[in-house]
NUFI-29656 format. One line per field, with one value per residue (C-alpha): residue number from 1; residue in one letter; x, y, z. Coordinates in steps of 0.1 Angstrom, whole numbers, always signed. Each point is the difference from the previous one (the first is absolute). Example, Ala and Ser with C-alpha at 12.3 -4.5 7.8 and 13.67 -1.06 7.14 Angstrom:
BEGIN
resi: (1, 2)
resn: (A, S)
px: (+123, +14)
py: (-45, +34)
pz: (+78, -7)
This chain:
BEGIN
resi: (1, 2, 3, 4, 5, 6, 7, 8, 9, 10, 11, 12, 13, 14, 15, 16, 17, 18, 19, 20, 21, 22, 23, 24, 25, 26, 27, 28, 29, 30, 31, 32, 33, 34, 35, 36, 37, 38, 39, 40, 41, 42, 43, 44, 45, 46, 47, 48, 49, 50, 51, 52, 53, 54, 55, 56, 57, 58, 59, 60, 61, 62, 63, 64, 65, 66, 67, 68, 69, 70, 71, 72, 73, 74, 75, 76, 77, 78, 79, 80, 81, 82, 83, 84, 85, 86, 87, 88, 89, 90, 91, 92, 93, 94, 95, 96, 97, 98, 99, 100, 101, 102, 103, 104, 105, 106, 107, 108, 109, 110, 111, 112, 113, 114, 115, 116, 117, 118, 119, 120, 121, 122, 123, 124, 125, 126, 127, 128, 129, 130, 131, 132, 133, 134, 135, 136, 137, 138, 139, 140, 141, 142, 143, 144, 145, 146, 147, 148, 149, 150, 151, 152, 153, 154, 155, 156, 157, 158, 159, 160, 161, 162, 163, 164, 165, 166, 167, 168, 169, 170, 171, 172, 173, 174, 175, 176, 177, 178, 179, 180, 181, 182, 183, 184, 185, 186, 187, 188, 189, 190, 191, 192, 193, 194, 195, 196, 197, 198, 199, 200, 201, 202, 203, 204, 205, 206, 207, 208, 209, 210, 211, 212, 213, 214, 215, 216, 217, 218, 219, 220, 221, 222, 223, 224, 225, 226, 227, 228, 229)
resn: (M, N, V, K, V, I, A, F, D, A, D, D, T, L, W, V, N, E, P, Y, F, R, A, T, E, E, K, F, C, S, L, F, G, E, F, L, S, Q, H, D, I, E, R, E, L, L, K, T, E, I, F, N, L, P, L, Y, G, Y, G, I, K, G, F, T, L, S, M, I, E, A, A, M, N, I, T, A, G, K, L, S, A, E, A, V, E, K, I, L, N, L, G, K, E, M, L, N, Q, P, V, E, L, L, E, G, V, E, Q, V, L, Q, A, L, Q, P, H, Y, R, L, V, V, A, T, K, G, D, L, L, D, Q, E, R, K, L, K, K, S, G, L, A, H, Y, F, H, H, I, E, I, M, S, E, K, D, D, A, S, Y, L, K, L, V, K, H, L, D, I, Q, P, Q, E, L, L, M, V, G, N, S, L, K, S, D, I, L, P, V, L, Q, V, G, G, H, A, I, H, V, P, Y, H, I, T, W, V, H, E, T, V, E, S, Q, V, E, H, A, N, F, K, S, V, E, H, I, Q, Q, I, M, P, Y, L, L, N)
px: (-131, -18, -33, -28, -29, -1, -29, -10, -19, -27, -9, +28, +23, -19, -24, -9, -20, +10, -4, -37, -3, +18, -22, -31, +13, +4, -36, -12, +18, -16, -35, +6, +23, -25, +4, +38, +33, +12, +27, -25, -24, +28, +10, -36, -4, +33, -8, -34, +15, +26, -26, -22, +26, -7, -37, +1, +34, +18, -16, -24, -32, +15, +15, -34, -16, +28, -6, -37, +9, +27, -24, -25, +27, +11, -35, -8, -28, -16, +9, -26, -14, +13, +36, -3, -10, +30, +23, -15, +5, +37, +3, -17, +22, +31, -15, -6, +35, +20, +29, +32, +30, +33, +28, +18, -23, -13, +35, +13, -28, +5, +37, -4, -30, +20, +24, -20, -34, -15, -26, -18, +0, -19, -23, -34, -36, -4, -25, +19, +33, -15, -15, +33, +19, -26, +2, +38, +3, +27, -19, +13, +36, -8, -1, -18, -18, +1, -21, +9, -19, +35, +35, +18, +23, -29, -15, +32, +6, -35, +8, +33, -19, -27, +27, +18, +34, +24, +1, +35, -15, -23, +9, -23, +0, -18, -1, -8, +29, -26, -23, +21, +35, +5, -25, +15, +35, -11, -13, +32, -10, +16, -13, +6, -13, -13, -10, -29, +1, -31, -5, -29, +11, -12, +25, +31, +28, +29, +28, +24, -1, +33, -4, +19, -32, -10, +5, -14, -3, -14, -21, -16, +20, +31, -9, +8, +38, -6, -23, +11, +36)
py: (+87, -14, -2, -21, +12, +8, +22, +2, +27, -14, +21, +0, -20, -33, +6, +24, +30, +34, -10, -6, +36, +13, -19, +13, +36, -3, -13, +28, +26, -14, +6, +37, +9, +25, +22, +1, -14, -33, +18, +23, -28, -20, +31, +6, -37, +0, +32, -14, -33, +17, +24, -30, -23, +12, -8, -32, -14, -21, -26, -5, +12, +33, +3, -6, +27, +24, -8, +9, +33, +8, -6, +24, +27, -8, +2, +31, -19, -14, -36, -24, -30, -21, +13, -7, -36, -3, +12, -24, -28, +9, -3, -34, -12, +8, -18, -31, -1, -32, +1, -4, -9, +16, -24, -18, +11, -34, -16, +27, -5, -38, +4, +26, -14, -27, +26, +32, +11, +15, +27, +22, +37, +19, +30, +0, -10, -28, -21, +5, -10, -30, -10, +3, -20, -28, +0, +0, -33, +14, +5, -32, +13, +29, +1, +33, +24, +37, +23, +36, +32, +17, -12, +23, -3, -4, -28, -20, +5, -13, -31, -6, +2, -24, -25, +4, +7, +29, +23, -13, -35, +11, -1, +17, -10, +22, +20, +35, +20, +24, -26, -32, +12, +34, -4, -33, +13, +30, -23, -21, -29, -15, +5, -15, +20, -21, +26, -6, +14, +22, +21, +23, +36, +4, -27, +14, +17, +20, -6, -29, -23, -3, -22, -29, -20, +6, -22, +1, -29, -3, -31, -15, -32, +21, +5, -36, +3, +26, -23, -36, -10)
pz: (+82, +30, -18, +13, -21, -37, -11, -37, -17, -22, -30, -26, +24, +1, -28, -29, +10, -15, -37, +7, +13, -30, -25, +18, -1, -38, -3, +23, -22, -31, +15, +3, -28, -14, +31, +7, -13, +14, +20, +16, +8, +17, +20, +11, +11, +19, +18, +10, +12, +22, +14, +9, +15, +36, -6, -20, +5, -26, -22, -30, +17, +10, -35, -16, +22, -10, -37, +4, +18, -26, -28, +16, +0, -36, -13, +21, +19, -32, +7, -13, +17, -29, +6, +38, -9, -23, +28, +25, -25, -3, +37, +1, -28, +21, +30, -21, -15, +5, +24, -20, +22, -8, -12, +28, +29, +10, -2, +24, +25, -1, +7, +28, +19, +19, +13, +7, +10, -32, +0, -26, +8, -27, -6, -15, +4, +25, -20, -33, +15, +18, -34, -18, +27, -3, -38, +1, +18, +22, +33, +16, -1, +23, +38, +0, -24, +8, -23, +9, -8, -3, +1, +24, +30, +24, -21, -1, +38, +6, -22, +19, +33, -12, -12, +34, -16, +0, -30, -10, -2, -29, -37, -25, -36, -25, -32, +15, +15, +15, +17, +4, +6, +15, +30, +9, +0, +21, +28, +0, -22, -32, -35, -35, -30, -29, -26, -23, -36, +7, +31, +8, +1, +36, +10, -16, +19, -15, +26, +0, +30, +20, +31, +16, +2, -37, -30, -35, -25, -35, +6, +30, -2, +5, +37, +7, +5, +27, +19, -5, +6)
């Protein structure tokens, strides 16, 4: 690999994220258990989230608005002001969660920084991701922070152009095959998949990845043999 830049996804690659969403979903379901089963509430919330992605994008604020809208549908428009306040508080609790680094992340960044330009390439709300990066204590390892509205071919090509490198000089490390791996491979870059034990349904893909520039490891520290000789 003739890699000059290593890009890392943030949520569930550098730090814990999805478990906070799952825990909040459970609390949301408990608020409206008198109206629908947990399965039906989860299905309504997911449908609302997906529908709203083009409007709100990814992140906790959009998720909170989708919870309010889903609750209106679940209660047939009889959502109380008290219930809205509880949903808003759920969102604020998520925004105030501590940033928990995944095991081995800082050691990997320390080892790679002298040899590569390191960047963060992540989706989500700008303010929230900046907050998490600051809380993480990792910001000083990174040459550049790219917070994308969507991770697709065009977004990665834009990143490559901004970094003044060729696509084959970029390596992406992330937990989502759909967002972190497949688009990078499609534009000619390299990608290493580091799966996380929980994945949002919208980020799952069924197909197996077969590509010369693709590798998969079980733990982030296992990327090191590919990058440091």
